[in-house]
C-alpha positions in Angstrom: 22.1 8.3 -6.8 24.3 8.2 -3.5 22.2 8.0 -0.4 23.0 7.3 3.3 23.1 3.6 3.6 22.6 3.2 -0.5 24.8 3.9 -3.3 22.6 3.9 -6.9 24.4 6.0 -9.4 23.8 6.6 -13.1 26.9 8.0 -14.7 25.3 9.8 -17.5 21.5 9.6 -16.9 20.3 10.1 -20.6 22.6 7.2 -21.6 21.4 4.8 -18.9 17.8 5.6 -19.3 17.5 6.0 -23.0 13.8 5.4 -23.0 12.9 8.4 -20.8 13.1 10.6 -23.8 11.3 8.1 -26.0 8.6 8.1 -23.3 8.0 12.0 -23.3 8.0 12.3 -26.7 5.1 9.7 -26.4 3.4 12.1 -23.9 3.8 15.1 -26.0 1.7 13.2 -28.8 -0.8 12.2 -26.1 -0.3 8.3 -26.9 0.0 6.8 -23.6 -1.5 3.4 -23.5 -0.5 1.1 -20.6 -1.9 -2.3 -22.0 -0.5 -5.5 -20.9 0.8 -3.3 -17.8 -0.6 -5.2 -14.6 1.2 -6.5 -11.7 -2.0 -5.9 -9.7 -5.1 -7.4 -11.1 -7.2 -5.1 -9.0 -6.6 -2.2 -11.5 -8.3 -4.1 -14.3 -10.9 -5.3 -12.0 -11.8 -1.6 -11.0 -11.4 0.1 -14.2 -12.4 -2.5 -16.5 -9.9 -1.5 -19.1 -6.2 -1.7 -19.4 -5.8 2.0 -21.0 -7.4 3.6 -18.0 -4.4 6.2 -17.8 -4.5 7.2 -21.7 -8.3 7.3 -21.1 -7.9 9.8 -17.8 -5.7 12.0 -19.9 -7.2 12.3 -23.2 -10.7 13.1 -21.8 -9.4 15.8 -19.5 -8.0 17.3 -22.9 -11.4 16.8 -24.6 -13.4 17.8 -21.5 -15.5 14.7 -21.6 -16.3 11.5 -19.4 -14.0 8.5 -19.1 -16.0 5.4 -19.5 -14.8 3.0 -16.7 -16.3 0.5 -14.7 -15.7 2.2 -11.6 -14.0 5.4 -10.8 -15.5 7.7 -13.7 -14.3 11.6 -14.2 -16.5 13.7 -15.7 -13.7 16.5 -16.8 -16.6 18.8 -18.4 -17.0 19.9 -14.6 -13.9 21.2 -14.7 -12.0 24.3 -16.1 -8.4 25.1 -17.5 -7.0 24.8 -13.9 -8.3 21.6 -13.4 -7.5 20.1 -16.4 -4.0 21.0 -16.2 -3.8 19.2 -13.1 -5.4 16.2 -14.2 -3.1 16.2 -17.4 0.0 16.7 -15.7 -0.5 14.5 -12.7 -2.5 11.9 -14.6 0.5 11.4 -16.7 3.0 10.9 -14.0 1.0 9.4 -11.5 -1.4 7.3 -13.6 0.9 6.5 -16.6 4.3 6.2 -15.7 3.5 5.0 -12.3 2.1 1.7 -13.9 4.7 2.0 -16.4 7.5 1.2 -13.9 5.7 -1.6 -12.3 5.4 -2.9 -16.0 9.3 -2.9 -16.2 9.5 -4.4 -12.8 7.2 -7.2 -14.0 9.3 -7.6 -17.2 12.2 -8.5 -15.1 10.3 -11.0 -13.3 9.2 -12.6 -16.8 12.9 -13.1 -18.3 14.3 -14.3 -14.7 15.4 -17.6 -15.0 15.8 -19.3 -11.5 19.1 -20.5 -10.1 21.1 -19.5 -13.0 23.8 -17.0 -12.3 24.8 -15.9 -15.9 21.3 -15.8 -17.3 19.6 -12.7 -15.9 21.4 -9.7 -17.6 18.4 -8.9 -19.4 16.5 -8.8 -16.3 18.6 -7.0 -14.3 18.4 -4.1 -17.3 14.8 -4.2 -17.3 14.6 -3.4 -13.5 16.8 -0.6 -14.3 15.0 0.9 -16.5 12.0 0.9 -14.3 14.4 2.8 -11.8 14.9 5.1 -14.8 11.3 5.8 -15.1 10.8 6.1 -11.4 13.3 8.8 -11.0 13.4 10.5 -14.5 16.4 12.4 -15.9 16.1 15.9 -14.1 16.9 14.5 -10.6 20.5 13.9 -11.7 23.2 11.4 -9.9 22.2 12.8 -6.5 18.2 13.0 -6.6 18.5 16.7 -6.6 15.2 18.8 -6.3 13.1 19.7 -9.2 12.6 16.6 -10.6 8.6 15.7 -12.2 8.3 12.0 -11.6 7.7 9.6 -8.6 10.8 9.9 -7.0 10.4 14.0 -6.6 6.7 13.5 -5.4 7.9 11.0 -2.7 10.5 14.0 -1.5 7.7 16.6 -1.8 5.5 14.6 0.7 7.9 13.7 2.8 8.3 17.1 3.6 4.6 17.9 4.1 4.2 14.7 6.6 7.5 14.8 8.3 8.7 11.4 7.0 11.9 12.6 5.4 15.3 10.9 6.2 16.3 7.4 6.7 14.2 7.1 9.9 11.5 8.9 8.6 11.2 11.6 11.2 12.9 14.7 9.2 10.9 17.6 7.7 13.0 17.7 4.6 15.6 16.0 2.5 15.3 12.5 1.0 12.4 10.9 1.9 12.3 7.7 3.8 10.3 6.3 1.0 13.0 6.6 -1.4 15.7 5.6 0.9 13.6 2.6 1.5 12.6 1.9 -2.5 16.3 2.2 -3.8 17.6 -0.1 -1.0 14.7 -2.7 -2.5 15.9 -1.9 -5.7 19.8 -3.1 -5.2 18.2 -6.1 -3.3 16.2 -6.9 -6.1 19.0 -6.8 -8.7 21.2 -9.0 -6.3 17.9 -11.3 -6.4 17.9 -11.5 -10.0 21.5 -11.8 -10.9 21.5 -14.8 -8.4 18.3 -16.4 -10.0 16.3 -15.7 -6.8 13.4 -15.3 -9.0 10.7 -15.7 -6.0 12.9 -13.3 -4.0 12.6 -10.7 -6.7 9.4 -11.3 -6.8 8.6 -10.6 -3.4 10.9 -7.5 -3.5 9.0 -5.9 -6.1 5.6 -6.2 -4.1 7.3 -4.4 -1.5 8.7 -1.6 -4.0 5.1 -1.1 -5.0 3.2 -1.2 -1.6 5.8 1.9 -0.9 5.1 3.7 -4.2 1.3 3.8 -3.1 2.6 6.0 0.3 2.9 9.2 -1.5 -0.2 8.9 -3.7 -2.3 8.1 -0.4 -0.4 11.1 1.4 -1.3 13.3 -1.6 -4.9 12.3 -1.6 -5.5 13.1 2.1 -3.6 16.4 1.8 -5.9 17.9 -1.0 -8.9 16.5 0.9 -7.9 18.3 3.9 -7.3 21.5 1.8 -10.5 21.6 -0.3 -12.6 21.0 3.3 -10.4 23.4 5.6 -8.1 25.7 3.7 -10.3 27.0 1.0 -8.9 24.9 -1.7 -10.3 25.5 -5.0 -10.4 23.7 -8.3 -6.7 23.1 -8.4 -6.3 21.4 -5.2 -9.7 19.2 -6.0 -8.1 17.9 -9.2 -4.7 17.3 -7.5 -6.8 15.4 -4.8 -8.7 13.0 -7.6 -5.6 12.1 -9.5 -3.9 11.0 -6.5 -6.9 9.1 -5.2 -7.8 7.5 -9.0 -3.9 6.2 -9.0 -4.6 4.4 -5.4 -8.5 3.6 -5.8 -8.0 0.0 -7.1 -6.1 -0.9 -4.3 -8.4 0.2 -2.1 -11.4 -1.3 -3.4 -9.6 -4.7 -3.8 -9.4 -4.4 0.0 -12.5 -2.8 0.8 -15.0 -1.8 -1.9 -17.1 0.1 0.9 -13.9 2.5 1.7 -13.2 3.1 -2.0 -16.5 4.3 -2.5 -16.1 6.8 0.2 -13.0 8.0 -1.1 -14.3 8.1 -4.5 -17.2 10.1 -3.5 -15.5 12.6 -2.0 -12.5 13.2 -4.3 -14.0 12.3 -7.5 -13.7 14.9 -10.3 -16.5 17.5 -9.5 -17.1 16.2 -6.0 -19.7 18.7 -4.8 -18.1 18.3 -1.2 -15.4 16.6 0.7 -15.2 15.1 4.2 -11.7 15.1 5.0 -12.0 13.0 8.2 -14.1 10.2 6.2 -11.5 10.1 3.3 -9.1 9.5 6.1 -10.8 6.6 8.0 -11.2 5.0 4.8 -7.7 4.8 3.9 -6.5 3.9 7.2 -9.0 1.0 7.5 -7.0 -0.7 4.6 -3.4 0.1 5.4 -2.8 -3.5 6.4 -3.8 -4.9 3.3 -2.0 -2.2 1.3 1.6 -3.1 3.4 1.9 0.2 4.9 1.6 1.5 8.2 0.4 4.9 10.1 3.9 5.8 10.5 4.6 5.4 6.8 2.2 8.1 6.1 2.7 10.3 9.4 0.4 13.6 9.8 0.2 16.5 7.7 2.6 19.3 9.5 1.9 22.7 9.9 5.5 24.5 10.0 3.7 27.8 11.5 2.7 26.1 14.5 5.4 23.6 14.7 2.7 20.9 15.0 0.4 18.8 12.6 -3.0 20.4 11.3 -6.1 20.0 13.3 -7.7 16.5 12.8 -4.6 15.1 10.9 -2.4 13.6 13.3 -0.9 9.9 12.3 -3.2 7.4 13.1 -2.3 4.7 15.7 -1.2 1.1 15.1 -3.9 -0.5 16.6 -4.8 -3.6 14.6 -1.6 -5.2 15.6 -1.8 -4.5 19.2 -5.5 -5.3 19.3 -5.0 -9.0 17.7 -1.9 -9.5 20.0 -3.9 -8.8 23.2 -6.8 -10.9 21.7 -4.1 -13.8 21.0 -2.9 -13.4 24.3 -6.2 -13.6 26.0 -7.2 -16.7 24.1 -3.9 -18.2 25.0 -4.4 -17.4 28.9 -8.1 -18.7 28.4 -6.9 -22.0 26.8 -4.3 -22.3 29.4 -6.9 -22.2 32.2 -9.3 -24.3 30.6 -6.7 -27.1 30.3 -5.6 -26.7 33.7 -9.4 -26.8 34.8 -10.3 -29.7 33.0 -7.2 -31.5 34.0 -7.7 -31.2 37.5 -11.3 -32.5 37.0 -9.9 -35.5 35.3 -7.4 -36.4 38.1 -10.1 -36.0 40.5 -12.3 -38.3 38.5 -9.5 -40.8 38.1 -8.4 -40.6 41.5 -12.3 -41.3 42.6 -12.7 -44.1 40.4 -9.3 -45.8 41.5 -10.9 -45.6 45.1 -14.0 -47.1 44.2 -12.7 -49.8 42.6 -10.1 -50.5 45.5 -13.1 -50.7 47.6 -14.9 -53.0 45.8 -12.0 -55.6 45.8 -12.2 -55.2 49.5 -16.0 -56.5 49.4 -17.0 -52.8 50.9 -18.3 -51.2 47.9 -18.9 -47.3 48.1 -22.4 -47.6 47.1 -24.5 -50.6 48.7 -27.9 -52.2 47.7 -30.1 -52.3 50.6 -32.4 -55.4 50.7 -35.5 -53.3 50.9 -34.4 -51.7 47.7 -33.9 -55.4 45.9 -37.4 -56.4 47.1 -38.6 -53.2 45.4 -37.2 -53.8 42.4 -38.8 -57.5 42.4 
C-alpha cells in the first residue's frame, strides 16, 4: 500500500497473507474463538471469558443471549436485519479486531532484545497482523471495497472529516490509516533491531488508534437512532461498535461504560446520544486519543456538523496547564513572602544582639518589675 509519506506494499496479497483465506474459511464454519488473544486484560475483566467474540456471533445466529460478566446481548430481541449486522460486524470488529492485536503480541513474544539477526519471525508475525487489518480485497493501493478494519477507518473518516494525512479532509485515506501504517513500519524497524520495548510501545499506540473508528461508529449510530429515525439495523450496528470498545471504557471508568452499554445494548428501549457522547469523551485521555482524532459528524448537505455533534474541545490539558501555572505562581509568591519575612526577622535579631553588646538592650526590665517578680 502506498501512502503520502509511507510505503507499505504487498506484491501478491494472497501469497503474502495466506492466513486471510484460512481465516475466512473459519468464519464460514462459524468457528471463531480468540482464546489467549489479549493485549489488554481489560477485555477479559469486562466480559469474563476469552471466547466473547465467538459467543456474540453464535448467539446472534441462534437468537439467544450471551453469558458474559458484563455487556450481555439478548439477540432474541432482534429480527433478521439486526442479527445480520451483529454477525457480520461482530466477525470483523470483535473477532478479527482482536486477532490483529494477537498477531502483534505474538511478534512481541518472539522478540529478542538487542539482536539484529534474531527477529525475522517477529517481523513476519507483525506483517500477518497487517494482513488481518487490511484484508485481501484492498489490494496494493488500499482500494475502496474492503470489508475489514482498514476500510472501516476510511469509511468513518468520510463521516467525520478526519481523512488525509492531517485529518482534515472529507474523503480519501483516513488519518487513522496513515498513522497506523507509519507505526507498522516503525514497529518493524524496532523488531529488526531488537528494540523490543520500543516495539511494545509502538504496538500500544497502534491499538489505541484502532479504537478510533469503533468510537466514531458507536456515536454515529447512537445519533442516527435518536435523531434520524434509525431502526433495528442502525441500533445493531451501534451495539457492535460499542461492544468492541466497552472493555477499554470500563477499565477507565465503569460508570461511563455502563452509560454507553445502557443506551447502545442489544434491544435498548431508548438511546440518549448526548449521554453516550459525554461518556466516551470523558475517557479519551485514558484511551490515548483526542477530540480531534474523533471529530464531529459531518452533514454534507448543510456543509456543517450535525446539531449536537461538534467535535469536543480539548479542555483537560489546558485546565491542567492552567492549574499547574497557578500553583507555580502561588508557590513563587509564598516563597517570596516567607523569604522576605525571614530576612526581616534575621535583621531584627542581629539588631537586638548588637544593642545588647553595646549595653543598651532593646527590651529593658524596670526596677518595679523586678520587685513585683520578687
